[in-house]
C-alpha positions, 0 to 999 in steps of 0.5 A: 095132307098139305102140299105146300106149293100148289103151283109145283106139279111134283108136290101136287102129284105126290099129294094126290098119289098119297091121298089115293093110297091112304084112302084106298087103305081105309084112312080118312084123308083131308087134302088141303089143296087150297091156294093159300100160304102154307102157314094158313094151311098149318094153322087150319090143320091145328085148329081142326085137330087132325092127329097126323099132318103130312106135309108135301114140300120141296123134298117131294122131288126127292120122294120125301115128305114130312109127317107131324104128330099133333099130340107130341109136335114131333116131325119125321121125314119119310120116304113116300113109299113108307108113308102108309106104314108110318101112318099106321104105326103112328095112329096105332100108337096114339090109339093105344095111348088113348085106350091106356088113358081112358 
């Protein structure tokens, strides 16, 4: 999960809220709250190979975050209260594809 601007209190609060929520639901969350440019964080996320990246950016004030699926490169905008269900669906879909290809 990447808060784009760590100086923006709203982005940091939304990222922290989602981190707690997803961790409580049993997901392993890597919160990149470093004081780096967004591009550096995105590149590191891709290098690590995380299956899903949640970007908390300017639309966090409107309760919207972006979710990127690494495998397809597809991005979707999701309301904060729908993130957990969306992640569950995306990860379940990738697990099924992995099993089908095994």
